C-alpha positions in Angstrom: -0.8 21.3 -17.4 -2.5 18.3 -15.8 -6.2 17.7 -16.1 -6.6 17.9 -12.3 -4.9 21.3 -12.1 -6.9 22.6 -15.0 -10.1 21.4 -13.4 -9.2 23.2 -10.2 -8.6 26.4 -12.0 -11.9 26.1 -13.8 -13.8 25.4 -10.6 -12.3 28.5 -9.0 -13.0 30.7 -11.9 -16.6 29.7 -12.6 -18.0 28.1 -9.4 -17.8 24.5 -10.8 -18.3 24.5 -14.5 -15.4 25.4 -16.8 -13.8 28.3 -18.7 -14.9 31.3 -20.7 -16.9 31.0 -23.9 -15.1 30.9 -27.2 -17.4 32.9 -29.4 -18.6 29.9 -31.4 -22.0 29.9 -33.1 -25.0 30.2 -30.6 -27.5 27.6 -29.7 -29.9 28.6 -32.5 -27.2 28.0 -35.1 -26.0 24.5 -34.1 -28.1 21.4 -33.9 -28.2 19.2 -30.8 -26.3 16.6 -32.7 -23.5 19.0 -33.6 -23.4 20.2 -30.0 -23.1 16.7 -28.7 -20.2 16.1 -31.1 -18.5 19.3 -29.8 -18.7 17.8 -26.3 -15.8 15.6 -27.3 -13.6 18.5 -28.5 -10.1 18.8 -27.2 -10.3 22.4 -26.2 -12.1 22.9 -22.8 -13.5 26.3 -23.9 -15.1 24.7 -26.9 -16.6 22.0 -24.8 -18.0 24.5 -22.3 -19.5 26.6 -25.1 -21.2 23.6 -26.5 -22.5 22.7 -23.1 -23.9 26.2 -22.6 -25.4 26.2 -26.1 -27.1 22.9 -25.4 -28.5 24.1 -22.1 -29.8 27.2 -23.9 -32.1 25.0 -25.9 -34.1 24.3 -22.7 -35.2 21.4 -20.5 -36.2 19.3 -23.5 -32.5 18.3 -24.0 -32.2 16.8 -20.5 -32.9 13.2 -21.8 -30.0 13.5 -24.3 -27.7 14.9 -21.6 -28.6 12.0 -19.3 -27.7 9.6 -22.1 -24.4 11.5 -22.6 -23.5 10.8 -19.0 -23.0 7.2 -20.1 -20.7 8.0 -23.1 -17.3 6.2 -23.2 -15.5 9.5 -23.6 -14.9 11.3 -20.3 -15.0 14.7 -22.1 -18.5 14.0 -23.3 -19.6 12.9 -19.8 -18.0 16.0 -18.2 -19.6 18.3 -20.8 -23.0 16.7 -20.0 -22.6 17.6 -16.4 -21.7 21.2 -17.3 -24.8 21.5 -19.5 -27.0 20.0 -16.7 -25.5 22.5 -14.3 -26.4 25.3 -16.7 -30.0 24.2 -16.7 -30.1 24.4 -12.9 -33.5 23.4 -11.4 -34.8 22.3 -14.9 -32.3 19.5 -14.8 -34.1 17.8 -11.8 -34.9 14.7 -13.9 -31.1 14.1 -14.2 -30.4 14.1 -10.5 -30.3 10.2 -10.2 -27.9 10.0 -13.1 -25.7 12.8 -11.7 -25.6 10.9 -8.3 -24.4 7.9 -10.2 -21.8 10.0 -11.9 -20.4 10.9 -8.5 -18.8 7.4 -8.8 -17.5 7.9 -12.4 -13.9 6.5 -12.9 -12.8 10.0 -14.1 -12.3 12.6 -11.3 -13.2 15.5 -13.5 -16.5 13.9 -14.3 -17.2 13.3 -10.6 -16.4 16.9 -9.9 -18.6 18.1 -12.7 -21.5 16.0 -11.3 -21.0 17.4 -7.8 -20.9 21.0 -9.2 -24.1 20.3 -11.3 -26.0 19.0 -8.3 -25.1 22.1 -6.4 -26.4 24.3 -9.2 -29.7 22.3 -9.4 -30.0 23.2 -5.7 -32.9 22.3 -3.5 -34.4 20.1 -6.3 -31.4 17.8 -5.8 -32.1 17.2 -2.1 -31.7 13.4 -2.6 -28.1 14.0 -3.5 -27.1 15.3 0.0 -25.9 11.9 1.3 -23.9 11.1 -1.9 -22.3 14.5 -1.9 -21.3 14.0 1.8 -19.6 10.8 0.6 -17.9 12.7 -2.2 -16.5 15.2 0.3 -14.0 12.5 1.2 -13.3 11.4 -2.4 -9.7 10.5 -3.3 -9.5 13.5 -5.5 -9.0 17.0 -4.1 -11.1 18.7 -6.8 -14.0 16.4 -6.2 -13.9 17.0 -2.5 -13.9 20.8 -3.0 -16.8 20.7 -5.5 -18.9 18.4 -3.2 -18.4 20.7 -0.2 -19.1 23.8 -2.4 -22.4 22.2 -3.4 -23.3 21.2 0.1 -22.5 24.6 1.6 -23.8 27.0 -1.1 -26.2 24.9 -3.2 -28.9 24.8 -0.6 -29.3 21.1 -1.1 -29.8 20.3 2.6 -29.9 21.8 6.1 -29.4 18.4 7.7 -26.7 19.1 10.3 -25.7 15.5 10.6 -25.0 15.2 6.9 -23.2 18.5 6.7 -21.0 17.9 9.7 -20.1 14.4 8.5 -18.9 15.9 5.2 -17.0 18.7 7.0 -15.2 16.6 9.5 -14.3 14.0 6.8 -12.8 16.5 4.5 -11.0 18.4 7.3 -9.3 15.1 8.4 -7.7 14.6 5.0 -4.3 16.3 4.9 -4.4 16.7 1.1 -7.8 18.5 1.1 -6.1 21.9 0.8 -7.4 25.1 2.2 -10.1 25.6 -0.4 -11.9 22.5 0.9 -11.0 23.2 4.5 -12.4 26.7 4.4 -15.7 25.3 3.2 -15.6 22.7 5.9 -14.9 25.4 8.5 -17.9 27.3 7.2 -20.1 24.3 8.0 -18.5 23.9 11.4 -19.0 27.6 12.1 -22.6 27.5 11.2 -23.7 24.1 12.5 -21.0 22.6 14.7 -19.4 25.1 17.1 -19.9 22.6 19.8 -19.4 19.5 17.6 -16.7 17.8 19.6 -16.2 14.9 17.2 -14.6 17.5 14.9 -11.7 18.1 17.4 -9.3 15.4 16.1 -9.8 16.6 12.5 -9.2 20.2 13.4 -6.0 19.3 15.4 -4.9 17.3 12.4 -5.3 20.4 10.2 -2.9 22.2 12.5 -0.2 19.6 11.9 0.4 20.5 8.3 -0.9 24.0 7.6 0.1 25.7 4.4 2.3 28.7 4.2 0.8 31.9 2.7 -2.1 34.2 2.8 -4.7 31.4 2.7 -3.7 29.8 6.0 -6.7 29.3 8.2 -4.8 28.5 11.4 -6.4 31.3 13.6 -9.8 30.2 12.5 -9.1 26.5 13.3 -7.9 27.5 16.7 -11.0 29.6 17.3 -13.2 26.7 16.5 -11.1 24.4 18.8 -11.3 26.9 21.6 -15.0 27.2 21.3 -15.2 23.4 21.6 -13.2 23.5 24.8 -10.0 22.2 23.2 -7.9 25.3 22.9 -5.3 23.8 25.2 -4.9 20.9 22.8 -4.0 23.4 20.0 -1.1 25.0 22.0 1.5 22.3 21.4 0.8 22.4 17.6 1.1 26.2 17.5 4.3 26.2 19.5 5.9 24.1 16.7 4.8 26.7 14.2 6.7 29.6 16.0 10.0 28.9 14.2 11.4 32.4 13.5 12.8 31.2 10.2 9.4 30.3 8.7 7.8 32.9 6.4 4.2 33.6 7.5 3.3 30.8 9.8 4.9 32.2 13.0 2.7 35.3 12.7 -0.5 33.3 12.3 0.4 31.0 15.2 1.3 33.9 17.4 -2.0 35.6 16.6 -3.9 32.5 17.5 -2.0 32.0 20.7 -2.7 35.6 21.8 -6.4 35.0 21.5 -6.2 31.9 23.6 -5.1 34.0 26.6 -3.8 32.2 29.7 -4.5 28.8 28.0 -1.4 29.6 25.9 0.9 30.2 28.8 3.1 27.2 27.9 3.9 29.1 24.6 5.5 32.1 26.3 9.1 31.0 25.9 8.7 30.3 22.2 6.8 33.6 21.7 9.6 35.5 23.5 12.2 33.8 21.2 10.1 34.8 18.2 9.9 38.4 19.3 13.7 38.6 19.5 14.7 36.5 16.5 12.0 36.8 13.8 14.0 37.4 10.6 12.0 36.4 7.5 8.8 38.1 8.7 9.5 41.3 10.6 5.9 41.7 11.4 5.9 38.4 13.3 8.0 39.9 16.1 5.3 42.6 16.7 2.6 40.0 16.6 4.5 37.9 19.1 5.0 40.8 21.5 1.3 41.5 21.3 0.5 37.9 22.0 2.8 37.9 25.0 1.0 40.9 26.4 -2.4 39.3 25.8 -1.4 36.1 27.6 0.2 37.8 30.5 -2.7 40.1 31.0 -5.1 37.1 31.0 -2.9 35.4 33.5 -3.0 38.4 35.9 -6.8 38.4 35.7 
């Protein structure tokens, strides 16, 4: 398992920090020196337990954790970010060091720093701009953690910063739907009429993922609200291939909601209604979309 894949699993499971505890001795039984040594352990669970035990000793350990962010071992640096995240608002003195860690050469450390800043929350307000920059980091995991911290960490309500992060992440094909869902959350709350997002949203329709996490209908809803629903139609028509698994159903659903704007898609929808093979439900969705579009055209 690659480090990046493991990191993504850990972020999903714990909201940014790592894996489950290992049952090692508690904070009262291990010295700060022993815990810092454990930061370099090979097992992720052992490192996380050490980070949690260190944080349990209270805010007095923050200076040592700041120093650990400069260690030559990426595992120590990442463990320090985990511990600081556990301390939440008590880790405020470490915010400048965590902002610097957003530029760490190791992606897992950058992601840990982004997650820690989110857990510090409003006390890390000065990290809003750096986190927006991290939302377009080269690494998928870093982008996701940065957006997570911006959207759920209550770091800022500055719409300009949030929208810049959302649009930037949405425009990156490799962001994946975890990051793109967070970006869409920002757009839904703060940017329903933010037309600079239109090119990024259209780009998201060009390479949508197959499967249950596809956000195509939501992307189209945002585009329609920005007055660009007609621009989404050509992309959706391409997704109506009857031999695809789940995408035709999602595309047909989105087209139906567009009403008469989706009239150019009627031939492709009729073809899908007749020939859907891999996804039988897609034929029914296509028929419903045809009815919606034709009814809107009559009106």
